[in-house]
C-alpha positions in Angstrom: 41.0 199.2 -31.5 41.3 202.0 -29.0 38.2 202.5 -26.6 36.3 205.8 -27.6 33.6 207.6 -26.0 30.3 205.5 -26.0 28.6 208.4 -27.9 30.9 208.5 -30.7 30.3 207.1 -34.0 32.4 204.0 -34.1 34.5 202.9 -37.0 37.8 200.8 -37.5 40.7 202.2 -39.2 42.3 199.6 -41.4 46.0 198.9 -40.9 48.2 200.5 -43.5 50.4 198.6 -45.8 53.4 200.2 -47.4 56.9 199.6 -49.0 59.9 201.8 -49.9 63.1 201.5 -52.1 66.1 203.4 -53.4 68.6 203.9 -56.3 68.7 202.3 -59.6 71.0 199.5 -59.1 70.1 195.8 -59.7 68.0 194.3 -57.0 66.8 191.0 -55.6 63.5 189.5 -56.4 60.5 191.6 -55.3 58.6 188.5 -54.0 58.8 187.7 -50.2 59.2 184.3 -49.5 57.6 183.0 -46.2 58.5 179.4 -47.1 62.3 180.2 -47.1 64.0 177.6 -44.9 67.8 177.3 -44.5 69.4 173.8 -44.3 68.1 172.1 -41.1 71.7 171.8 -40.0 72.8 175.3 -40.7 76.0 174.1 -42.3 79.1 176.4 -41.5 79.7 179.1 -44.0 82.9 181.4 -44.5 82.7 184.3 -42.4 82.5 187.4 -44.5 85.6 189.5 -44.4 86.1 192.4 -42.2 86.8 195.5 -44.5 88.8 198.5 -43.9 86.9 202.0 -44.0 88.3 202.5 -47.5 87.2 199.2 -48.8 83.6 199.5 -47.1 83.5 202.9 -48.9 83.5 201.1 -52.3 80.3 199.0 -51.2 77.9 201.9 -50.9 75.1 202.4 -53.4 73.8 206.0 -53.3 71.8 208.0 -56.1 73.6 209.9 -58.7 75.2 213.0 -57.5 75.7 211.6 -54.0 78.8 210.1 -52.2 79.8 209.1 -48.8 82.7 210.4 -47.0 84.4 208.8 -43.8 84.3 211.2 -40.9 85.7 208.8 -38.0 86.6 205.2 -37.6 88.4 202.8 -35.5 90.7 203.3 -33.4 89.3 206.9 -32.8 85.7 205.4 -32.1 84.6 201.7 -31.3 80.9 200.6 -31.3 79.2 204.0 -31.8 75.6 204.3 -31.5 74.8 208.0 -31.8 76.5 211.2 -32.4 75.3 214.8 -31.8 76.9 218.3 -32.1 77.3 221.1 -29.6 77.1 224.9 -30.3 80.5 225.1 -31.6 80.1 222.0 -33.7 82.1 219.4 -31.6 80.9 216.0 -32.3 79.9 213.9 -29.1 79.7 210.2 -29.7 78.3 207.6 -27.6 80.3 204.3 -27.8 78.8 201.2 -26.2 82.0 199.1 -26.1 80.6 196.5 -24.1 77.5 195.8 -26.4 77.4 192.2 -27.6 81.0 191.3 -27.6 79.8 187.6 -27.9 76.6 186.0 -28.9 75.5 185.7 -25.2 76.2 189.4 -24.6 78.8 188.5 -21.9 79.8 191.3 -19.6 77.6 193.7 -21.3 76.6 195.7 -18.1 80.3 196.2 -17.5 81.3 200.1 -17.0 83.8 200.1 -20.0 81.7 202.4 -22.3 82.3 205.9 -22.9 81.2 209.2 -24.5 84.0 210.7 -26.7 84.2 214.2 -28.1 85.8 215.1 -31.5 86.8 218.6 -32.8 87.9 220.0 -35.9 90.6 222.4 -34.7 90.9 223.9 -38.2 87.3 224.3 -38.9 87.5 222.4 -42.2 85.3 219.4 -41.2 88.3 217.1 -40.3 88.0 216.0 -36.7 91.6 216.1 -35.5 91.3 216.4 -31.8 89.8 213.4 -29.9 89.2 213.0 -26.2 87.1 210.6 -23.9 84.7 213.1 -22.6 83.3 210.7 -20.2 84.5 207.2 -19.4 83.8 204.1 -17.3 80.0 204.2 -18.2 77.4 201.6 -18.5 76.1 201.7 -22.1 75.5 205.4 -22.5 72.2 206.0 -24.4 71.4 209.8 -24.0 73.7 212.7 -24.9 72.5 216.3 -25.2 74.9 219.3 -25.3 73.7 222.1 -23.3 76.2 225.0 -22.5 79.7 225.2 -23.6 80.9 223.0 -20.7 77.7 221.0 -20.0 76.4 217.8 -21.6 73.5 215.7 -20.4 74.2 212.0 -20.4 72.1 209.1 -19.2 73.0 205.3 -18.9 71.4 202.1 -19.4 69.3 200.8 -16.5 68.4 204.2 -15.2 66.0 207.1 -16.0 68.3 209.6 -14.2 69.7 212.3 -16.4 72.9 214.0 -15.3 75.0 217.0 -16.4 78.6 216.3 -17.0 80.6 219.3 -16.8 84.1 220.3 -18.5 85.4 222.9 -15.9 89.0 223.1 -17.4 88.1 223.2 -21.0 90.4 220.3 -21.9 87.4 218.1 -23.5 87.1 215.7 -20.4 84.3 216.1 -18.0 85.5 216.5 -14.3 82.0 217.3 -12.5 78.7 215.5 -12.5 75.6 217.2 -11.4 72.0 215.7 -11.2 69.5 217.1 -13.7 66.6 214.8 -13.4 66.2 211.9 -10.9 64.0 209.3 -12.7 65.1 206.3 -10.7 66.4 202.8 -11.7 65.1 201.0 -14.9 65.5 197.3 -15.7 65.0 195.1 -18.6 66.3 194.6 -22.2 68.4 197.4 -23.2 66.7 197.7 -26.6 63.4 198.6 -24.7 65.0 201.4 -22.7 64.8 205.0 -23.4 66.6 207.2 -26.0 67.0 211.0 -26.2 66.8 213.4 -24.5 65.7 215.6 -27.4 65.1 219.3 -27.1 62.2 220.0 -29.1 60.9 223.1 -30.8 58.4 223.6 -27.9 61.3 223.9 -25.5 60.6 220.6 -23.8 62.9 217.5 -23.5 61.5 214.3 -24.8 62.7 210.8 -24.7 61.6 207.4 -26.3 59.8 204.8 -24.2 58.8 206.9 -21.4 55.5 208.7 -21.3 56.4 212.1 -20.1 58.5 215.1 -21.0 60.8 217.4 -19.1 61.3 221.1 -19.2 64.6 223.0 -18.3 64.2 225.6 -15.7 66.7 228.4 -14.8 65.7 228.3 -11.1 65.2 224.6 -10.1 64.7 220.9 -11.3 62.9 220.3 -14.6 59.3 220.4 -14.8 57.7 217.1 -15.7 54.6 216.5 -17.5 52.8 213.2 -18.6 52.3 212.6 -22.4 50.6 209.6 -24.2 52.8 206.8 -24.5 54.8 207.6 -27.6 56.1 204.0 -28.6 59.6 205.1 -29.8 62.6 203.1 -29.2 66.0 204.1 -30.7 66.1 207.4 -32.2 64.0 210.7 -32.1 63.8 213.8 -34.3 61.7 216.6 -35.3 60.5 218.3 -38.5 60.7 222.2 -39.1 57.4 222.7 -37.2 58.3 221.1 -34.2 56.5 217.5 -34.6 58.5 214.6 -33.2 58.8 211.5 -35.3 59.1 208.0 -33.6 60.1 204.5 -34.7 59.9 201.1 -33.2 62.1 198.3 -34.3 60.2 195.8 -32.0 56.9 196.4 -33.8 58.5 196.6 -37.1 57.1 200.1 -37.4 59.3 202.1 -39.7 57.8 205.5 -38.9 54.6 206.1 -37.2 52.7 208.3 -34.5 53.8 211.3 -36.8 50.5 212.9 -37.5 50.4 215.4 -34.6 52.8 216.3 -31.7 52.7 213.3 -29.3 51.1 215.4 -26.5 47.8 215.3 -28.4 48.0 211.5 -28.9 50.4 209.0 -30.5 48.2 209.1 -33.7 48.2 207.0 -36.9 45.5 207.1 -39.7 44.7 205.1 -42.8 46.6 205.8 -45.9 49.5 207.7 -44.2 52.0 205.1 -45.8 52.4 204.4 -49.5 51.4 200.7 -50.3 54.4 198.4 -49.9 56.3 201.1 -47.7 57.3 198.4 -45.1 59.0 196.1 -47.7 62.9 196.9 -47.9 65.2 196.3 -50.6 68.8 195.5 -49.2 71.7 194.9 -51.5 72.9 191.9 -49.4 71.9 189.6 -46.7 72.8 186.6 -44.8 69.1 185.6 -43.4 70.4 186.5 -40.1 67.1 188.2 -38.9 65.4 187.8 -35.6 62.1 187.2 -37.5 63.3 183.9 -38.9 62.4 182.6 -42.3 59.3 184.7 -42.5 61.4 187.7 -43.2 63.9 186.3 -45.4 63.8 186.3 -49.4 65.1 183.5 -51.4 68.4 185.5 -51.8 68.5 185.8 -48.1 68.0 189.5 -48.0 65.6 191.1 -45.5 61.9 191.6 -46.9 60.5 194.1 -44.3 61.5 196.6 -41.7 62.7 194.9 -38.5 65.4 196.9 -37.2 64.2 200.4 -37.8 65.8 203.1 -35.7 67.8 206.5 -35.5 65.7 208.4 -38.0 66.4 212.0 -38.8 64.1 214.6 -40.7 66.7 216.1 -42.9 66.7 219.8 -42.6 70.1 220.8 -43.9 71.0 223.2 -46.7 74.0 221.4 -48.4 72.1 218.7 -50.0 69.6 218.9 -52.9 66.5 220.9 -51.8 64.3 218.0 -52.6 65.7 216.0 -49.6 64.7 218.7 -47.2 61.9 217.8 -45.0 62.3 214.0 -45.8 62.9 211.4 -43.2 66.0 209.4 -43.3 65.8 205.9 -41.6 68.5 203.6 -40.9 67.8 199.7 -41.2 70.8 198.2 -39.5 69.4 194.5 -40.0 68.8 195.5 -43.8 72.3 197.2 -44.0 70.5 200.3 -45.6 69.1 203.7 -44.9 65.3 204.5 -46.2 64.3 207.8 -47.6 60.7 208.5 -46.7 59.2 211.3 -48.9 56.8 213.6 -46.7 53.7 215.2 -48.2 50.6 216.6 -46.7 47.3 215.7 -48.2 44.1 217.4 -46.7 45.6 217.5 -43.3 47.1 214.1 -43.3 50.9 213.5 -43.3 51.7 210.9 -45.9 54.9 209.0 -46.6 56.3 207.4 -49.8 59.3 206.0 -51.4 60.8 207.7 -54.3 62.9 204.9 -55.0 60.0 202.1 -55.1 59.9 201.6 -58.9 63.4 200.5 -58.7 63.0 198.2 -55.6 65.9 199.9 -54.0 67.0 202.2 -51.2 68.4 205.6 -50.6 71.6 204.4 -49.1 72.6 200.6 -49.0 75.8 198.5 -48.9 76.9 195.1 -50.1 79.0 194.8 -46.9 77.2 192.7 -44.4 78.7 194.7 -41.5 77.4 197.9 -42.5 75.0 198.6 -39.6 73.6 202.2 -39.9 71.9 203.0 -36.1 71.7 206.7 -36.3 71.3 209.7 -38.7 71.5 213.3 -37.9 71.7 216.7 -39.8 75.2 218.2 -39.2 76.1 221.9 -38.7 77.7 221.7 -42.2 74.3 221.2 -43.6 75.1 217.5 -44.7 73.8 214.1 -43.3 75.8 212.2 -40.9 75.4 208.4 -40.6 76.6 206.2 -37.6 77.6 202.8 -38.7 78.1 200.4 -35.9 79.9 198.1 -38.3 79.6 194.6 -36.6 78.4 191.2 -37.2 75.6 191.0 -34.5 73.4 193.9 -34.3 70.6 192.2 -32.1 70.5 192.3 -28.4 71.2 189.0 -26.5 67.5 188.7 -25.7 67.0 187.5 -29.3 70.3 185.4 -29.7 69.9 182.7 -27.2 71.1 179.2 -27.7 68.6 177.2 -29.6 66.9 180.5 -31.4 67.0 180.7 -35.0 69.1 184.0 -35.0 71.7 182.1 -32.9 72.2 179.4 -35.5 72.8 181.8 -38.2 75.1 183.8 -36.3 77.0 180.6 -35.6 76.8 179.5 -39.1 78.6 182.6 -40.4 80.8 183.4 -37.4 79.3 186.8 -37.1 80.2 187.2 -33.4 83.7 187.5 -34.6 83.4 191.0 -35.8 83.4 193.4 -33.1 85.1 196.5 -31.8 84.8 198.6 -34.9 82.7 201.7 -35.9 82.6 204.4 -38.5 80.7 207.5 -39.0 80.0 208.8 -42.5 79.0 212.2 -44.1 76.7 212.1 -47.1 77.7 215.0 -49.5 76.7 216.0 -53.0 78.6 217.0 -56.0 76.7 220.3 -56.3 77.3 221.5 -52.9 80.0 222.3 -50.6 79.8 221.5 -46.6 78.9 224.7 -44.7 81.2 226.4 -42.2 81.8 225.3 -38.5 79.8 227.3 -36.0 81.1 229.1 -32.9 77.9 229.9 -31.0 79.2 229.7 -27.5 81.4 232.5 -28.4 78.8 234.8 -30.0 76.4 237.3 -28.3 72.6 236.8 -27.8 71.9 239.3 -30.8 74.3 237.2 -33.0 72.3 234.1 -32.1 69.0 235.6 -33.0 70.2 236.0 -36.6 70.9 232.3 -36.7 67.1 231.7 -36.3 66.7 232.5 -40.0 69.4 230.0 -41.2 68.6 227.7 -43.9 70.0 224.8 -42.0 67.4 223.7 -39.3 70.4 222.6 -37.1 71.5 226.3 -36.7 68.1 227.5 -35.8 67.5 224.8 -33.3 70.9 225.5 -31.6 70.5 229.2 -31.6 67.0 228.8 -30.0 68.1 226.4 -27.3 71.2 228.6 -26.3 68.8 231.7 -26.2 66.5 229.9 -23.8 69.3 228.6 -21.7 70.9 232.1 -21.4 67.4 233.8 -20.5 68.7 237.0 -21.9 65.6 239.0 -22.3 67.4 242.0 -24.0 66.6 240.1 -27.4 63.0 240.1 -26.9 62.3 243.0 -29.3 64.4 241.6 -32.1 62.5 238.3 -31.6 59.0 240.0 -31.9 60.1 241.7 -34.9 61.3 238.5 -36.6 58.2 236.8 -35.6 56.1 239.5 -37.2 58.4 240.2 -40.4 61.2 237.9 -40.6 62.4 236.9 -44.1 62.4 233.1 -43.3 58.8 231.7 -42.6 60.6 228.9 -40.4 62.7 231.4 -38.8 59.5 233.2 -37.7 58.0 230.3 -36.2 61.4 229.3 -34.1 61.7 233.2 -33.1 58.0 232.7 -31.5 59.0 229.7 -29.7 62.1 231.3 -28.4 59.8 234.0 -27.0 57.8 231.3 -25.4 61.2 229.7 -23.8 61.9 233.2 -22.5 58.4 233.5 -21.0 58.1 236.6 -22.9 55.0 235.9 -25.2 52.4 238.6 -25.2 48.9 237.8 -26.1 48.7 240.6 -28.5 51.5 239.2 -30.4 49.6 235.8 -30.7 46.5 237.5 -31.9 48.5 238.9 -34.9 49.9 235.5 -35.6 46.5 233.9 -35.5 45.7 235.9 -38.6 49.1 235.2 -40.3 49.1 234.2 -44.0 50.9 231.2 -43.2 48.7 228.2 -41.7 51.8 226.7 -39.9 52.3 230.1 -38.0 48.7 230.1 -37.1 49.0 226.6 -35.7 52.1 227.4 -34.1 50.6 230.5 -32.4 47.9 228.1 -30.9 50.3 225.7 -29.7 52.4 228.6 -28.1 49.2 230.1 -26.5 49.0 226.6 -24.2 51.7 228.2 -22.1 49.6 231.2 -21.4 46.7 229.2 -20.5 48.8 227.0 -18.2 50.1 230.2 -16.5 46.4 231.5 -15.8 45.9 233.8 -18.7 42.5 232.7 -20.3 42.0 235.8 -22.5 43.0 234.0 -25.7 40.4 231.1 -25.5 37.8 232.8 -27.6 40.5 233.6 -30.3 41.5 229.9 -30.3 38.1 228.6 -30.3 37.2 230.8 -33.4 40.0 229.2 -35.2 38.1 225.9 -35.4 36.5 227.3 -38.5 39.9 228.0 -40.3 40.1 227.0 -43.9 43.3 224.9 -43.2 42.9 221.4 -41.8 46.1 221.6 -39.9 45.0 224.7 -37.9 41.7 223.0 -37.2 43.3 219.8 -35.8 45.4 222.0 -33.7 42.4 223.7 -32.1 41.2 220.2 -31.2 44.4 219.1 -29.8 44.8 222.2 -27.6 41.3 222.0 -26.4 42.1 218.4 -25.3 45.4 219.1 -23.5 43.9 222.2 -21.9 40.8 220.2 -20.8 38.4 223.0 -21.8 34.8 222.2 -20.5 32.9 220.6 -23.4 35.8 220.1 -25.5 34.6 216.7 -26.6 31.5 218.1 -28.0 33.3 220.8 -29.7 35.5 218.0 -31.4 32.3 216.0 -32.3 30.7 218.9 -33.8 33.8 219.7 -36.0 34.5 216.4 -36.9 30.9 215.9 -37.9 30.6 219.0 -40.1 34.0 219.2 -41.6 34.8 217.9 -45.3 38.5 217.5 -44.5 39.7 214.0 -44.4 42.4 215.0 -41.9 40.1 216.7 -39.5 37.7 213.8 -39.6 40.3 211.0 -39.2 42.8 212.7 -36.9 40.0 214.4 -35.0 38.6 211.1 -34.0 42.0 209.9 -32.9 42.4 213.0 -30.7 39.2 211.9 -29.0 40.7 208.6 -27.8 40.9 208.5 -24.1 43.0 205.8 -22.2 41.1 203.3 -20.1 40.3 203.9 -16.6 40.4 201.4 -13.8 37.4 201.1 -11.3 38.5 202.1 -7.9 35.2 200.5 -6.6 36.5 197.1 -7.7 40.4 197.5 -7.2 42.2 198.8 -4.1 44.2 202.0 -4.4 47.6 200.1 -4.7 45.9 197.9 -7.2 44.8 200.8 -9.4 48.4 202.2 -9.2 49.9 198.9 -10.3 47.4 198.5 -13.2 48.2 202.1 -14.5 51.9 201.3 -14.2 51.2 198.3 -16.1 49.4 200.0 -18.7 52.2 202.5 -19.3 54.6 199.7 -19.5 52.5 197.8 -22.0 52.0 200.9 -24.2 55.7 201.7 -24.2 57.0 198.2 -24.6 54.6 195.1 -25.0 52.3 196.7 -27.7 55.2 196.5 -30.1 54.4 192.8 -30.7 51.0 192.3 -29.0 49.3 195.4 -30.4 47.6 198.3 -28.5 44.2 196.2 -28.4 45.8 193.0 -27.2 44.8 191.3 -30.3 48.6 191.0 -31.7 50.4 193.4 -33.8 49.2 193.1 -37.5 51.9 192.1 -40.0 51.3 194.3 -43.3 53.0 191.8 -45.6 51.2 188.6 -44.4 47.6 187.2 -44.8 44.9 189.0 -42.5 45.1 187.7 -39.0 48.9 187.0 -39.0 50.4 188.9 -36.0 53.9 189.4 -34.6 52.9 187.8 -31.5 50.0 185.7 -29.8 46.9 187.7 -28.8 46.5 188.6 -25.1 42.7 189.2 -25.3 41.0 186.2 -24.1 44.3 184.2 -23.9 44.2 181.0 -21.8 47.7 181.7 -20.5 46.8 185.2 -19.5 43.5 184.2 -17.9 44.9 180.9 -16.5 46.6 180.2 -13.4 48.7 183.4 -12.5 51.8 181.3 -12.3 51.7 180.7 -16.0 52.0 184.4 -17.1 54.3 185.3 -14.5 56.6 182.5 -15.5 56.4 183.7 -19.0 57.6 187.2 -18.2 60.4 185.8 -15.9 62.0 183.3 -18.3 60.5 184.1 -21.8 59.1 181.7 -24.3 60.3 180.0 -27.5 58.6 178.1 -30.1 55.1 177.8 -31.4 52.0 178.8 -29.4 49.0 176.2 -29.7 50.7 174.9 -32.8 51.1 178.3 -34.4 54.6 180.0 -35.1 55.1 183.9 -34.5 57.9 186.1 -35.8 58.4 187.8 -32.5 60.1 185.9 -29.6 59.0 186.4 -26.1 62.4 187.3 -24.3 62.9 187.0 -20.5 62.1 190.3 -18.7 63.0 188.8 -15.3 65.7 191.2 -14.8 62.9 193.8 -14.0 61.8 193.9 -10.4 58.9 192.0 -8.7 56.8 195.2 -8.7 57.3 195.8 -12.5 56.5 192.1 -13.4 53.4 192.3 -11.3 52.2 195.5 -12.8 52.6 194.1 -16.3 51.0 190.8 -15.6 47.9 192.5 -13.6 47.2 195.1 -16.6 47.2 192.3 -19.2 45.0 190.1 -17.2 42.4 193.2 -16.9 43.0 194.9 -20.2 41.4 194.2 -23.5 38.2 192.6 -22.2 40.1 190.4 -19.9 39.0 190.1 -16.3 41.3 188.0 -14.1 42.5 189.1 -10.5 45.5 191.1 -10.5 48.9 189.7 -9.0 51.0 191.0 -6.3 55.0 191.5 -6.1 55.0 189.1 -3.3 53.4 186.3 -5.7 56.0 187.1 -8.5 58.7 186.9 -5.9 57.6 183.4 -4.8 57.6 182.1 -8.4 60.8 183.7 -9.0 62.4 181.9 -6.1 60.9 178.5 -7.0 62.2 178.7 -10.7 65.5 180.4 -9.8 67.5 177.4 -11.5 65.6 177.8 -14.7 68.0 179.3 -17.5 66.1 178.3 -20.7 62.8 180.0 -21.9 59.8 177.8 -21.7 58.2 176.3 -24.6 54.3 176.8 -24.6 53.5 173.1 -24.1 56.1 172.6 -21.5 54.9 175.3 -19.3 51.4 174.3 -19.8 52.0 170.8 -18.7 53.6 172.2 -15.6 50.6 174.3 -14.5 47.4 173.4 -12.7 45.1 171.7 -15.1 41.2 172.0 -15.3 39.2 168.9 -14.9 37.8 167.7 -18.2 35.0 165.6 -17.0 32.7 168.7 -16.2 29.8 167.1 -18.2 29.5 164.4 -15.3 29.5 167.1 -12.6 26.3 167.6 -10.4 25.6 171.4 -9.7 23.0 172.6 -7.3 22.5 176.2 -6.1 20.6 177.7 -3.3 18.6 180.5 -5.0 17.1 180.9 -8.4 19.1 179.8 -11.4 19.6 176.8 -13.7 22.2 174.8 -12.9 22.7 173.0 -16.2 23.8 176.1 -17.8 26.9 176.6 -15.8 29.0 174.1 -17.3 27.6 174.6 -20.9 30.8 176.7 -21.6 28.9 179.0 -23.6 29.4 182.7 -22.2 25.9 183.7 -23.5 24.1 181.1 -21.2 24.6 182.2 -17.6 23.3 180.8 -14.3 22.2 183.8 -12.1 21.9 183.2 -8.3 19.4 185.6 -7.0 18.4 189.2 -8.1 20.9 191.0 -5.6 23.7 189.6 -3.7 23.2 188.6 -0.1 25.0 186.4 2.4 24.3 182.6 2.0 23.8 182.1 -1.6 25.6 178.9 -2.4 26.8 177.0 -5.5 27.8 173.3 -4.9 29.6 171.0 -7.3 29.7 167.4 -6.9 32.5 165.6 -8.9 32.2 162.0 -10.1 34.9 160.9 -7.6 37.1 162.2 -5.0 39.8 164.1 -6.8 42.8 166.3 -5.5 41.9 169.9 -6.4 43.6 173.2 -6.0 41.5 175.9 -7.7 38.1 177.0 -8.7 37.7 179.8 -11.6 34.2 181.4 -11.8 33.6 183.3 -15.0 30.7 185.8 -14.4 30.2 186.5 -18.0 29.5 190.0 -16.9 32.3 192.2 -15.3 30.1 193.5 -12.5 28.2 190.2 -11.4 31.1 188.7 -9.5 30.7 187.7 -5.8 31.5 190.6 -3.5 33.1 188.2 -0.9 32.9 184.3 -0.8 34.2 181.4 1.0 35.1 177.8 -0.4 34.6 174.6 1.4 35.5 170.9 0.6 34.0 167.7 1.5 34.2 164.0 0.9 30.7 163.0 1.3 28.7 166.3 1.1 27.8 166.3 4.6 30.8 166.9 6.7 32.6 170.1 5.5 36.0 171.2 6.4 36.7 174.7 7.5 37.1 177.1 4.4 40.1 176.5 2.6 39.8 179.9 0.9 38.1 183.1 1.7 38.3 186.3 -0.5 36.8 189.0 -2.8 35.9 189.0 -6.4 37.4 191.7 -8.4 35.8 191.2 -12.0 34.5 188.9 -14.5 36.7 186.0 -13.6 37.2 185.1 -9.9 40.1 182.8 -9.3 40.0 180.9 -6.1 43.3 179.2 -5.3 44.0 177.3 -2.2 46.4 174.6 -0.9 45.6 171.4 -2.6 43.0 169.0 -0.9 41.0 165.8 -1.6 37.2 166.5 -2.3 34.2 165.1 -4.0 32.0 168.0 -3.1 33.1 171.7 -3.4 30.8 174.5 -1.8 31.2 178.2 -2.8 29.1 180.7 -0.5 28.4 184.2 -1.3 28.9 186.1 1.9 28.7 189.6 1.0 25.9 191.9 -0.4 25.5 194.0 -3.4 22.7 195.3 -5.5 23.8 193.2 -8.3 23.2 189.6 -8.9 25.9 186.8 -8.7 26.3 185.3 -12.2 28.2 182.3 -13.3 28.8 181.6 -17.0 31.4 179.0 -16.8 33.2 177.1 -13.9 36.6 175.4 -14.1 37.9 173.2 -11.5 41.7 172.6 -11.4 44.0 169.7 -10.0 47.2 170.8 -8.6 50.4 171.8 -10.9 52.9 169.1 -12.0 55.5 171.4 -10.5 54.0 172.2 -7.2 56.8 174.5 -6.3 55.3 177.0 -8.8 52.0 177.0 -7.4 52.8 176.6 -3.6 55.1 179.7 -4.1 52.3 181.8 -5.7 49.7 180.5 -3.2 52.0 180.9 -0.2 52.7 184.5 -1.2 49.2 185.3 -1.4 48.3 184.3 2.2 
C-alpha cells in the first residue's frame, strides 16, 4: 500500500473485483478455467481464414438498433493503430506498417510506417481522398492536429514531439519543426507513451510519462510534473475534463479515474462492479500472453489483458444512454467493452449493463478482429480502429519457447498481416451529423460551437480559440459562462477563457456560487491558474468551499490545496476527512493525502538520489503494472488471495542478492517458474534501454518497498552487459540463481567474535528480531570477526543491520588464513542502508575481519550475515566488481 503521513489513521483499501458483458447472444461458460491446458505438443491447427471487410462485417454482434459501417480498409490503410480528426473533419491515421510482421518482430524499427490523411470531399462521411501526410516514420504513436496546416507527431523510441506542416495544402507535410524536446526513449514499444491529448484544462497529457505540457504562443511549451498516470495505449476525457487511463500490462481495464491525475493517480474500493474484469468474447484461440490461467475451456479470454484505446463517448448521434459511458477495446479478446458510469456520493463507479447476458457491447467471431482504438467522430458517431491481424502482442511476449509463441505457430497466426479497417458504429434512430469546417470560420463562430451537443465540437472549438489567442471573443465567452444554455458549454467557455489568460477573479466568485456543482468544481480548478500567476485573492473563497454540500466540490478543494501547496493543507484535509459523512470525501481525500517516498540525501549522494528518483518514476510508469505499486505483486482479481501477476519484489532474494542477478534479469528477461511458482506475467528483456536507465530501476527496486540494498551504477550495468553480450535467451530463475555467488550454508559452524558489546551468537540466528549491536555509538575500531570451519574461497559479505539507520558509516574488510597474519584490506567502503553488501575479488580465507572505521551517533547493528562463494559464471561478478573499482 502507499506510504501515508505517520499521523494519519491508517487503513487498507481492499482491491476491487469486477466484471463486464454485452448483448444478448449465446455466450461461453461463465466459469473461468485456470486448469485449462492445451495439448503439450500444440498440434498444428487450420489457420483461420482471412475475411474481406464485407465478410468481417457479418461477424459483428452488437445490441439491437446498432450496426457497424465500414469507413476505411486496406489498401487505403494498413496496420492502423489510431485515428483522430482535425477541425475540418479530416481523419489522420497512424499506420504502424512494420509492427510484428513475423513472430519475432523482424525489422520492426525500420522507417516504413506513416501517418495518412483521409478526407470526405463531398462532406457525406465517405472518405474519398487519401494522402500520405507523413511517411518513412518509425512506428508513429502520437498524432494531434493543431492548426489547419499543422499536426503534432511523435515516433517510437523518442519523447520528442514535432510539428509536421503542410504548407502547400496538398495533404502532404513538407516541413518539420520541433515542438518539445523530450530526448530519446528506449524499451519495449508497448510501454512507451501515447497521446498527446489536449485536455479541457488546456494542458497536453501523454501516457507513461509523469508530466504534462502546455502550448504557449510565444515560446516552447511549459512543462509540469504530475503523478505517474500508469497509462499505456489510449487516453480520453469526460465532459468535465477528467482523463481516463487503462493499462494492459497490469490487466487494468480502467483506473485512476476518480480525479484529474494532477491530484493523484487515485483508485478506491467499490469503484468497479463485482466481476467487471471478466470478459465475454465470442471467439478465442487461447492465444493469450497470460497463458492457461487466462483461458476458458472454449479457448476464449476470461479476463482483461489487452485493454487499450478507451473513449468516453460524448457524441450526439447515438442513443442518449450511451453518452458519458466509456468504450474500451480489448483486442486480445476481439471485443469492445461498454462501462456504464455513475457517481455515488462523490465516488465514480463503473458497471457493465450487459453483464446478465455474459456478453459485450461489441464483439466478433472473426479471430482477426483487433480493436485497438475508439474515438467520438465529428459526426457524433463512434469510430473503431481494427488492426485486423493474427498477432497483436509485441515481440517481448512472443519469443521462442513462450506459451504464446507455441499457440501462434499452432494456428499460423503470423501469416495474417498488412490489413486494417476502421469502422463506424451507427444507430437506426439517428443520422450522422454534418462535417465541420472550423478552420474556415471566425472566432465568433467557433464560440457558438462550445454549446454543441457533441463533445468533439466543443473540444475542437476550445482548442482552436486558444491557439488563435483572439481575445475579441472574451465578452461572448464570459456571457456564455454566466448564462449559456448548455451547462457543459458553460464549463468549456470558462476553460477557454483560462486558455486565453482572460479569467477575472470576479467571474470565478460568481461561479463558486453556481447552482451546478460541476461548475463550482471547475471554477476551483480554473482558479489554480490565477494562484500560479501570483493572484492569491481567491484563497479564502476556495477554502470556504470545503463546506460545500456536494462531495465533488469538497474533493476538488482538497486537490487544489495540495497542488498549490497551501501551508497546512494536510491539516485542512485531515479535518475535512475526519468530519465528513461522505464516502467519497473520506476515501478520495485519504488518497489525495498520499505523498511519494523521499530518499534520504544524508545516506545517498546527489547523483544516487537523482538515479533513485528516476528509477521510481520508471517503476511507477511501467514495472508497477505487474509487480504492484507496493512491490508485493499486482493482485489478480479473479484468483485466490495472494495470487499476483508477477513475483513480489519486496524482500525478494533476487532483488536483495548479488547485484549482477537483478541486472541480468533486466538485461535479458526471465521465463518459467520462480521458486517453483508460475506467474501470468513474463519478464521481457528491457536491455535495449541504456545503462543509466537499467541502473536507475535496479537501484530503486533495491531501495523501495522496505528493501535496503546498495544502489548500482551504470558502469556496473555496462560491465554485466558486456560479459553477457552473447546471451540471447531469457534466464530461467534456477539457471540464473545457479550462476550467481552462493551464500555459505554452514553458518551454524562459524565462530563469531566482536570487539565492543554485543552477543555474537545472535548474529547468525537468521531472525531479524534478534540483533547483535556493537557499541552505543559508532567509532573507529569496532570489529566483527568470522572464523569459518575451513579455508574457503569467498567473494562477498552481506551485513543486514535490521535497522535502516544502524549500518556501518565506513568499513574495511580483511582476509586471513590463520587469524594472525592479515592481508591488506580487500574492500573498503561506506554503508548506505539496512543491507551493506561488500564485494571483492575472490580470495581464500578462514578468517574474515570487518572493521568499522567511521563515527556516528548511532550504533552498528547486525541482524544477519551472509558470506558468499564466487559465481559459477565469474565473468558476471568480475564485470560488476571491476566496474565498481
